[in-house]
KEKE-3310 file (N, C-alpha, C; in steps of 0.2 Angstrom, whole numbers, plus 5000, padded with zeros to 4 digits):
npx = (4804:4817:4832:4848:4861:4877:4890:4905:4912:4908:4915:4928:4928:4926:4938:4947:4944:4948:4961:4966:4962:4969:4982:4992:4993:5004:5015:5009:5007:5021:5025:5017:5020:5033:5030:5031:5036:5027:5017:5010:5022:5024:5011:5001:5006:4996:4985:4991:4994:4981:4977:4986:4981:4969:4974:4979:4967:4960:4968:4968:4954:4952:4960:4954:4941:4945:4951:4959:4969:4986:4995:5008:5025:5025:5012:5005:5010:5003:4990:4990:4991:4978:4970:4974:4969:4955:4949:4945:4934:4930:4943:4946:4936:4940:4953:4951:4945:4955:4964:4960:4961:4971:4982:4983:4992:5003:4999:4999:5003:5016:5031:5031:5023:5025:5038:5038:5031:5041:5050:5046:5053:5066:5065:5057:5066:5075:5069:5069:5082:5094:5108:5109:5102:5110:5121:5117:5114:5126:5132:5124:5114:5101:5083:5079:5080:5070:5059:5053:5047:5038:5028:5023:5018:5027:5025:5033:5045:5045:5046:5038:5022:5013:5017:5016:5002:4998:5004:4997:4984:4986:4990:4978:4970:4974:4981:4985:4999:5005:5013:5026:5030:5032:5042:5052:5053:5059:5072:5076:5076:5087:5098:5111:5117:5118:5126:5137:5142:5152:5153:5146:5137:5135:5137:5128:5116:5116:5115:5103:5093:5091:5080:5079:5072:5067:5061:5054:5039:5027:5031:5037:5026:5018:5027:5028:5015:5015:5025:5018:5008:5016:5023:5015:5010:5007:5015:5028:5027:5033:5047:5048:5044:5054:5065:5062:5062:5076:5081:5077:5079:5077:5080:5094:5097:5102:5114:5120:5119:5127:5139:5141:5141:5153:5161:5157:5161:5161:5162:5175:5183:5181:5187:5200:5203:5203:5214:5224:5224:5227:5240:5246:5245:5253:5265:5267:5269:5281:5289:5289:5295:5308:5317:5328:5326:5317:5317:5317:5305:5296:5297:5293:5279:5275:5277:5267:5256:5255:5253:5241:5233:5234:5228:5215:5211:5210:5201:5190:5189:5186:5174:5165:5164:5159:5147:5136:5134:5130:5118:5111:5109:5102:5091:5084)
npy = (4856:4851:4859:4853:4854:4858:4846:4842:4833:4837:4849:4844:4837:4848:4855:4846:4845:4858:4858:4848:4854:4866:4875:4881:4874:4866:4875:4883:4875:4871:4884:4887:4876:4881:4891:4891:4899:4910:4907:4908:4906:4891:4886:4872:4858:4851:4860:4870:4864:4862:4875:4878:4870:4876:4888:4885:4882:4894:4902:4896:4896:4910:4912:4903:4909:4920:4921:4930:4933:4931:4919:4923:4921:4924:4929:4921:4925:4936:4932:4923:4931:4938:4926:4922:4932:4934:4922:4908:4910:4924:4929:4924:4931:4944:4944:4942:4953:4962:4957:4961:4974:4983:4974:4971:4974:4966:4954:4952:4944:4946:4955:4968:4979:4978:4981:4994:5001:4999:5008:5020:5022:5027:5041:5046:5045:5054:5066:5069:5066:5070:5067:5054:5047:5049:5042:5029:5028:5028:5017:5008:5000:4998:4993:4981:4975:4979:4972:4960:4967:4975:4966:4958:4966:4968:4957:4946:4949:4954:4949:4950:4948:4958:4970:4967:4966:4979:4987:4982:4986:5000:5000:4995:5006:5016:5023:5012:5013:5016:5006:5007:5020:5018:5009:5018:5027:5019:5016:5029:5032:5024:5031:5035:5023:5018:5027:5025:5013:5003:5009:5000:4989:4976:4978:4988:4982:4971:4977:4984:4974:4968:4970:4980:4974:4982:4994:5011:5010:5017:5030:5030:5026:5038:5047:5042:5044:5058:5060:5056:5065:5077:5073:5067:5053:5057:5068:5061:5053:5055:5055:5042:5035:5039:5032:5019:5019:5022:5010:5001:4991:4999:5012:5012:5008:5017:5021:5008:5006:5016:5012:4999:5003:5009:4998:4990:4981:4988:5001:5001:4998:5009:5018:5013:5015:5029:5032:5027:5035:5047:5044:5041:5054:5061:5055:5058:5072:5072:5067:5077:5088:5083:5076:5068:5058:5050:5036:5029:5034:5028:5015:5015:5018:5008:4997:5002:5001:4987:4983:4989:4983:4970:4971:4975:4963:4955:4962:4960:4946:4944:4951:4942:4932:4940:4946:4936:4934:4946:4948:4938:4943:4955:4950:4938)
npz = (4985:4996:5000:5000:5012:5009:5011:5020:5011:4999:4998:4998:4985:4976:4979:4975:4961:4957:4959:4950:4938:4937:4930:4937:4949:4954:4955:4965:4975:4979:4983:4994:5002:5006:5014:5028:5038:5038:5046:5063:5076:5085:5082:5081:5071:5064:5063:5056:5044:5040:5037:5027:5017:5015:5010:4998:4991:4991:4983:4971:4968:4966:4955:4946:4944:4938:4924:4917:4926:4932:4940:4952:4960:4977:4978:4986:4999:5001:5001:5012:5023:5024:5025:5038:5046:5043:5040:5028:5019:5019:5016:5003:4996:4998:4993:4980:4975:4978:4969:4957:4957:4967:4965:4952:4942:4945:4941:4928:4911:4909:4917:4915:4919:4932:4933:4929:4939:4949:4944:4949:4961:4961:4957:4967:4978:4973:4973:4987:4992:4984:4984:4989:4979:4968:4972:4973:4959:4954:4959:4952:4957:4954:4955:4959:4972:4979:4974:4980:4991:4986:4978:4987:4997:5007:5015:5014:5019:5032:5048:5060:5063:5067:5062:5048:5046:5050:5040:5029:5032:5030:5016:5010:5012:5004:4989:4975:4972:4984:4991:4984:4988:5001:5001:4996:5007:5017:5011:5011:5025:5028:5023:5028:5031:5018:5011:5018:5014:5002:4986:4976:4966:4972:4986:4990:4986:4994:5007:5006:5003:5015:5027:5041:5057:5066:5063:5064:5061:5062:5060:5048:5040:5041:5035:5022:5018:5018:5008:4996:4995:4993:4981:4970:4960:4947:4945:4945:4934:4922:4924:4928:4917:4909:4915:4912:4898:4896:4899:4889:4874:4862:4865:4865:4853:4843:4847:4846:4832:4827:4832:4826:4812:4811:4811:4800:4785:4773:4777:4783:4772:4764:4773:4773:4759:4758:4766:4759:4747:4753:4757:4744:4738:4747:4744:4730:4732:4738:4728:4719:4725:4729:4719:4719:4727:4721:4717:4730:4735:4726:4728:4742:4740:4732:4742:4751:4744:4742:4755:4759:4750:4754:4767:4763:4758:4769:4776:4768:4769:4783:4782:4775:4785:4795:4790:4790:4803:4808:4801:4807:4820:4817:4810:4817)
capx = (4810:4821:4839:4853:4866:4884:4894:4913:4914:4907:4921:4933:4927:4928:4945:4951:4943:4952:4969:4967:4961:4973:4989:4996:4993:5010:5019:5006:5009:5028:5026:5013:5025:5039:5028:5030:5038:5022:5012:5012:5026:5020:5005:5001:5007:4989:4981:4995:4993:4974:4977:4990:4976:4964:4977:4979:4961:4958:4972:4965:4947:4953:4963:4949:4936:4947:4957:4964:4975:4991:4999:5016:5027:5024:5005:5003:5012:4997:4983:4990:4989:4971:4968:4976:4966:4948:4947:4945:4928:4931:4950:4945:4932:4944:4959:4949:4944:4961:4968:4958:4963:4978:4987:4981:4998:5007:4996:4999:5007:5023:5032:5032:5020:5028:5045:5036:5030:5048:5053:5045:5057:5072:5062:5055:5072:5079:5066:5070:5089:5098:5115:5108:5100:5116:5126:5114:5114:5133:5132:5120:5110:5094:5077:5077:5080:5063:5054:5049:5044:5032:5023:5021:5017:5032:5023:5038:5052:5045:5045:5033:5015:5009:5020:5013:4995:4998:5005:4991:4979:4988:4990:4971:4966:4978:4982:4989:5006:5008:5019:5032:5032:5034:5049:5057:5054:5064:5078:5078:5078:5093:5103:5117:5120:5119:5131:5143:5145:5155:5148:5146:5130:5134:5137:5122:5110:5115:5113:5096:5089:5090:5076:5079:5065:5065:5060:5049:5034:5022:5034:5038:5019:5016:5031:5026:5009:5017:5028:5013:5005:5021:5026:5010:5012:5006:5021:5033:5026:5037:5053:5047:5044:5061:5069:5060:5065:5083:5083:5075:5084:5075:5084:5101:5099:5105:5121:5122:5119:5133:5145:5141:5142:5160:5164:5155:5167:5161:5165:5182:5186:5181:5192:5207:5204:5205:5220:5228:5224:5231:5247:5249:5246:5259:5271:5268:5272:5288:5293:5290:5300:5314:5318:5334:5323:5312:5317:5315:5298:5292:5297:5288:5272:5273:5276:5261:5250:5254:5251:5234:5229:5233:5223:5209:5209:5209:5194:5184:5188:5182:5167:5162:5163:5155:5140:5130:5132:5126:5111:5107:5108:5096:5085:5085)
capy = (4852:4853:4860:4849:4857:4855:4842:4842:4829:4842:4854:4840:4836:4854:4856:4841:4847:4864:4856:4844:4858:4872:4874:4884:4871:4863:4880:4886:4870:4872:4890:4886:4872:4884:4897:4889:4905:4915:4905:4910:4901:4887:4883:4864:4856:4849:4866:4874:4860:4863:4882:4878:4867:4882:4894:4883:4882:4901:4905:4892:4899:4916:4911:4900:4913:4926:4918:4935:4934:4926:4918:4925:4919:4930:4930:4917:4929:4941:4928:4920:4936:4938:4920:4921:4937:4934:4915:4906:4913:4931:4930:4923:4937:4951:4944:4942:4960:4965:4955:4964:4981:4985:4969:4969:4975:4961:4948:4952:4939:4948:4959:4975:4984:4978:4985:5001:5003:5000:5014:5026:5022:5032:5048:5048:5046:5060:5072:5070:5066:5069:5064:5047:5045:5049:5037:5023:5027:5026:5010:5004:4995:4997:4993:4974:4974:4981:4968:4956:4971:4977:4961:4954:4971:4967:4951:4941:4951:4956:4943:4952:4948:4964:4975:4966:4968:4986:4989:4980:4991:5006:5000:4995:5012:5021:5022:5006:5014:5018:5002:5010:5026:5016:5007:5024:5029:5014:5018:5036:5031:5021:5034:5035:5017:5017:5031:5023:5007:5003:5011:4995:4986:4970:4980:4992:4978:4967:4981:4986:4969:4966:4976:4979:4972:4987:5001:5015:5009:5022:5036:5029:5026:5045:5050:5039:5048:5065:5061:5054:5071:5081:5071:5062:5049:5061:5072:5057:5048:5056:5052:5034:5032:5040:5027:5013:5020:5021:5003:4997:4991:5004:5018:5011:5006:5022:5020:5002:5007:5020:5008:4994:5006:5010:4991:4987:4980:4993:5007:5000:4998:5016:5022:5011:5018:5036:5033:5025:5041:5052:5042:5042:5061:5063:5052:5062:5078:5071:5066:5083:5092:5080:5071:5063:5052:5047:5029:5027:5035:5024:5009:5016:5018:5001:4994:5004:4998:4980:4982:4991:4977:4964:4973:4975:4956:4953:4965:4956:4939:4945:4953:4936:4929:4944:4947:4932:4935:4953:4947:4934:4948:4959:4946:4931)
capz = (4986:5001:4998:5004:5015:5007:5016:5019:5005:4993:4997:4996:4978:4973:4980:4970:4954:4957:4959:4944:4932:4936:4927:4942:4955:4956:4958:4971:4980:4981:4987:5000:5007:5008:5018:5035:5043:5038:5051:5070:5079:5090:5080:5080:5064:5061:5062:5051:5038:5037:5034:5020:5012:5013:5007:4991:4988:4990:4978:4965:4967:4963:4948:4941:4942:4935:4920:4915:4931:4931:4947:4953:4966:4981:4979:4992:5005:5002:5003:5019:5028:5024:5028:5045:5049:5042:5038:5021:5015:5018:5013:4996:4993:4998:4989:4973:4974:4978:4963:4951:4958:4969:4963:4945:4938:4946:4939:4920:4909:4909:4923:4912:4923:4939:4933:4928:4946:4952:4941:4953:4967:4961:4956:4974:4982:4970:4976:4994:4994:4978:4985:4990:4972:4964:4974:4970:4952:4952:4961:4947:4961:4951:4960:4960:4979:4982:4970:4984:4995:4982:4976:4993:5002:5013:5019:5013:5022:5039:5053:5065:5059:5068:5057:5041:5046:5050:5033:5025:5033:5027:5009:5008:5012:5000:4982:4973:4972:4990:4993:4982:4992:5008:5000:4996:5013:5020:5008:5013:5032:5029:5019:5031:5030:5011:5009:5021:5011:4996:4980:4970:4966:4976:4993:4991:4985:5000:5012:5005:5003:5022:5030:5049:5059:5072:5060:5067:5056:5062:5058:5041:5037:5041:5030:5015:5016:5016:5001:4991:4994:4990:4975:4968:4954:4941:4944:4944:4929:4916:4926:4929:4910:4906:4917:4908:4891:4896:4900:4884:4868:4858:4867:4864:4846:4839:4848:4843:4825:4825:4833:4821:4806:4811:4810:4794:4780:4768:4780:4784:4766:4762:4777:4770:4753:4759:4769:4753:4743:4756:4756:4737:4737:4750:4740:4724:4734:4740:4722:4715:4728:4730:4713:4720:4731:4717:4718:4736:4736:4722:4732:4747:4738:4730:4748:4755:4740:4743:4762:4759:4746:4759:4772:4760:4757:4776:4778:4764:4772:4789:4781:4774:4791:4799:4788:4792:4810:4808:4799:4812:4825:4816:4808:4821)
cpx = (4815:4828:4843:4859:4873:4887:4901:4915:4913:4913:4927:4934:4929:4935:4949:4950:4947:4959:4970:4967:4965:4980:4994:4997:5000:5015:5016:5007:5016:5028:5023:5017:5031:5037:5027:5031:5032:5016:5014:5017:5023:5014:5006:5002:5000:4985:4985:4994:4986:4974:4981:4985:4971:4967:4978:4973:4959:4962:4969:4958:4948:4955:4958:4943:4938:4953:4961:4970:4980:4995:5006:5018:5028:5017:5003:5005:5006:4991:4984:4989:4982:4968:4969:4971:4958:4945:4946:4940:4929:4938:4949:4941:4937:4950:4957:4948:4950:4965:4966:4958:4970:4984:4987:4988:5003:5005:4995:5003:5014:5024:5033:5029:5023:5035:5043:5035:5036:5051:5052:5049:5062:5070:5060:5061:5075:5076:5068:5078:5093:5105:5114:5106:5106:5121:5123:5114:5122:5135:5129:5117:5103:5089:5075:5077:5074:5057:5049:5045:5037:5026:5020:5018:5021:5030:5029:5044:5051:5043:5040:5026:5011:5011:5017:5006:4994:4999:5000:4985:4980:4987:4983:4968:4969:4978:4986:4997:5009:5014:5026:5035:5035:5041:5054:5058:5059:5071:5081:5080:5085:5099:5110:5121:5122:5125:5138:5146:5149:5151:5149:5139:5130:5133:5130:5116:5110:5113:5105:5091:5087:5087:5077:5072:5063:5064:5054:5043:5029:5024:5035:5031:5017:5020:5029:5019:5010:5020:5023:5009:5009:5022:5021:5012:5012:5012:5028:5033:5031:5044:5053:5048:5051:5066:5068:5063:5072:5086:5081:5080:5083:5079:5091:5103:5103:5113:5124:5123:5125:5139:5146:5143:5150:5164:5162:5161:5167:5164:5172:5186:5187:5187:5199:5208:5206:5212:5226:5229:5228:5239:5250:5250:5252:5266:5273:5271:5279:5292:5294:5295:5307:5315:5323:5331:5318:5311:5315:5307:5294:5292:5293:5281:5270:5272:5269:5255:5249:5251:5243:5230:5228:5228:5216:5206:5207:5202:5189:5183:5184:5175:5162:5160:5158:5148:5135:5128:5128:5119:5107:5105:5102:5090:5085:5080)
cpy = (4855:4854:4856:4854:4854:4852:4844:4838:4833:4846:4850:4839:4842:4856:4852:4843:4853:4862:4852:4849:4864:4871:4877:4880:4869:4869:4883:4881:4870:4879:4890:4881:4875:4890:4895:4895:4910:4913:4906:4904:4897:4884:4876:4863:4854:4855:4870:4870:4861:4870:4882:4875:4873:4887:4892:4884:4889:4904:4902:4895:4905:4916:4908:4905:4919:4924:4923:4936:4929:4925:4920:4923:4925:4931:4927:4921:4934:4937:4925:4925:4937:4932:4920:4926:4936:4927:4914:4910:4920:4933:4929:4929:4943:4950:4944:4949:4964:4964:4959:4972:4983:4980:4967:4969:4969:4954:4948:4946:4940:4953:4966:4980:4984:4982:4992:5004:5004:5006:5020:5027:5027:5039:5050:5050:5053:5066:5074:5071:5065:5066:5056:5044:5044:5043:5030:5022:5025:5019:5005:4998:4993:4997:4986:4972:4975:4977:4964:4961:4973:4972:4957:4959:4970:4961:4946:4942:4953:4950:4944:4953:4955:4970:4974:4968:4976:4989:4988:4985:4998:5006:4999:5001:5017:5019:5016:5007:5016:5013:5004:5016:5024:5013:5012:5027:5025:5016:5024:5036:5029:5024:5034:5029:5016:5020:5029:5017:5008:5005:5006:4992:4980:4973:4983:4987:4973:4971:4982:4980:4966:4971:4975:4978:4977:4994:5004:5015:5015:5029:5036:5029:5034:5048:5048:5043:5055:5065:5060:5061:5076:5080:5066:5059:5053:5065:5068:5053:5049:5053:5045:5031:5033:5034:5021:5014:5019:5014:4998:4997:4996:5010:5018:5009:5010:5021:5013:5002:5010:5016:5002:4997:5007:5003:4987:4986:4986:5000:5006:5000:5005:5020:5020:5015:5026:5037:5031:5031:5046:5050:5043:5049:5063:5061:5056:5069:5077:5070:5072:5088:5089:5074:5066:5057:5048:5039:5026:5028:5030:5017:5009:5015:5011:4997:4995:5001:4991:4979:4983:4985:4971:4965:4973:4968:4953:4955:4961:4949:4940:4947:4947:4932:4933:4945:4943:4933:4941:4952:4943:4938:4952:4956:4939:4926)
cpz = (4991:4998:5003:5006:5012:5012:5015:5013:4999:4992:4995:4988:4974:4973:4975:4963:4953:4955:4952:4938:4931:4935:4932:4948:4958:4959:4964:4977:4983:4985:4993:5005:5010:5013:5025:5040:5043:5043:5058:5072:5084:5088:5078:5072:5060:5059:5056:5044:5035:5034:5028:5015:5010:5009:4999:4988:4987:4984:4971:4963:4963:4956:4943:4939:4938:4930:4917:4920:4930:4938:4947:4959:4971:4983:4985:4999:5006:5005:5010:5024:5029:5027:5036:5049:5049:5041:5030:5017:5014:5014:5005:4993:4993:4994:4982:4971:4973:4972:4957:4952:4960:4966:4956:4941:4939:4943:4931:4918:4909:4915:4920:4917:4930:4939:4932:4935:4950:4950:4945:4959:4967:4960:4963:4978:4979:4973:4983:4996:4988:4978:4985:4983:4968:4966:4972:4963:4950:4954:4956:4951:4958:4957:4962:4967:4982:4978:4975:4989:4992:4981:4981:4999:5008:5017:5019:5017:5029:5043:5058:5061:5061:5063:5050:5041:5046:5043:5028:5026:5030:5019:5006:5008:5008:4992:4980:4973:4979:4993:4990:4985:4999:5007:4999:5002:5017:5018:5011:5021:5033:5025:5021:5030:5023:5009:5012:5018:5005:4990:4974:4971:4971:4984:4994:4990:4991:5006:5012:5005:5010:5026:5038:5051:5065:5069:5063:5062:5056:5059:5050:5037:5036:5035:5023:5013:5014:5009:4995:4990:4990:4983:4972:4961:4948:4939:4942:4938:4923:4918:4926:4922:4907:4908:4913:4901:4891:4896:4894:4878:4863:4859:4865:4857:4842:4840:4845:4835:4823:4826:4828:4814:4805:4810:4804:4789:4775:4770:4781:4777:4763:4766:4774:4763:4753:4762:4763:4749:4746:4756:4749:4736:4740:4747:4734:4726:4735:4733:4718:4718:4729:4725:4715:4724:4728:4718:4724:4737:4732:4726:4738:4745:4736:4737:4751:4751:4742:4750:4762:4755:4751:4765:4770:4760:4764:4778:4775:4767:4778:4788:4779:4780:4795:4797:4790:4799:4812:4806:4804:4818:4824:4814:4811:4818)
residu = (MET:ALA:LEU:ARG:ARG:PRO:SER:PRO:ASN:ASP:ASN:GLY:ARG:ARG:GLY:LYS:GLU:LEU:ARG:GLU:ASP:ASN:LYS:ASP:TYR:GLN:GLN:VAL:LEU:LEU:ASP:VAL:ARG:ARG:SER:LEU:ARG:ARG:PHE:PRO:PRO:GLY:MET:PRO:ASP:GLU:GLN:ARG:GLU:GLY:LEU:GLN:GLU:LYS:LEU:ILE:ASP:SER:ILE:LEU:GLN:VAL:LEU:GLN:ARG:ASN:PRO:GLN:LEU:HIS:TYR:TYR:GLN:GLY:TYR:HIS:ASP:ILE:VAL:VAL:THR:PHE:LEU:LEU:VAL:VAL:GLY:GLU:ARG:LEU:ALA:THR:ALA:LEU:VAL:GLU:LYS:LEU:SER:THR:HIS:HIS:LEU:ARG:ASP:PHE:MET:ASP:PRO:THR:MET:ASP:ASN:THR:LYS:HIS:ILE:LEU:ASN:TYR:LEU:MET:PRO:ILE:ILE:ASP:GLN:VAL:ASN:PRO:GLU:LEU:HIS:ASP:PHE:MET:GLN:ARG:ALA:GLU:VAL:GLY:THR:ILE:PHE:ALA:LEU:SER:TRP:LEU:ILE:THR:TRP:PHE:GLY:HIS:VAL:LEU:SER:ASP:PHE:ARG:HIS:VAL:VAL:ARG:LEU:TYR:ASP:PHE:PHE:LEU:ALA:CYS:HIS:PRO:LEU:MET:PRO:ILE:TYR:PHE:ALA:ALA:VAL:ILE:VAL:LEU:TYR:ARG:ALA:GLU:GLU:VAL:LEU:ALA:CYS:GLU:CYS:ASP:MET:ALA:SER:VAL:HIS:HIS:LEU:LEU:SER:GLN:ILE:PRO:GLN:ASP:LEU:PRO:TYR:GLU:THR:LEU:ILE:SER:ARG:ALA:GLY:ASP:LEU:PHE:VAL:GLN:PHE:PRO:PRO:SER:GLU:LEU:ALA:ARG:GLU:ALA:ALA:GLN:GLN:GLN:ALA:GLU:ARG:THR:ALA:ALA:SER:THR:PHE:LYS:ASP:PHE:GLU:LEU:ALA:SER:ALA:GLN:GLN:ARG:PRO:ASP:THR:VAL:LEU:ARG:GLN:ARG:PHE:ARG:GLU:ARG:LEU:ARG:ALA:GLU:GLU:GLY:ALA:LYS:SER:LEU:MET:THR:THR:LYS:PRO:ARG:THR:ASN:ARG:PHE:VAL:LYS:LEU:ALA:VAL:MET:GLY:LEU:THR:VAL:ALA:LEU:GLY:ALA:ALA:ALA:LEU:ALA:VAL:VAL:LYS:SER:ALA:LEU:GLU:TRP:ALA:PRO:LYS:PHE:GLU:LEU:GLN:ILE:PHE:PRO)
# end
């Protein structure tokens, strides 16, 4: 029996089925439509629109064949780079392999692993330039400015396609964490600019989120490779984990618990009671040493007792209002 060669209509039917069955289709479509700047300037609209359709199909094929992977915004920036260089068939195969290895952490259901990778950025900077590290920590800029660098392999932020392709060559040949080392190298290269700006989150974030397009890429690539050898991920893992721990609710719960304990109604009442006892003891001492002031002291003690009683009632009233809110915070 002779085999029939697939026709263009077959490909069209497969593409239509992919789009109808995939939960990520609408988001992929929106992202691809916004990706005009990723195509070479001057490309005819018809050719570009054809490539955009192929881009959608490549992404959906990878996701269909690997249901454990989750699409993220920025993934299309990586796929389009391969599509423009090697064409649809090879691009799909290469991206599928890459998605289950180098990009795997970005394609989890949550961003926990992505945030963990970002946590390597500051320890790298600290090893090379502690002054810059401390300045950024004081500014509380965090690492979110480097998120799009990391998850798109800088494809989303660099305008010159030659630089994008050069970086992709470098990252493909290296450890999956190399993009974060390259991000650190960019920040270190711009240390003077960072230290010269205002030490606040908005100023530093605005400066770092705008990557200069005339960076010495070959020098920075070489420097990133050197830093990877000097400070391998295994040596930085503890510091990266510590940064993550410091940002979690679990690490701050003891502080919260202590602060809450000081505000709990029972604690407040005990403090008020101790203050009352101290006041009464002081009053008794005064009555013993100065009998002539006995009447005034008694009046003072009575007034203090009434005041403390009123305060206790106010605390109890606030406790009744406060307790349900506290329970809701602890047991939502």
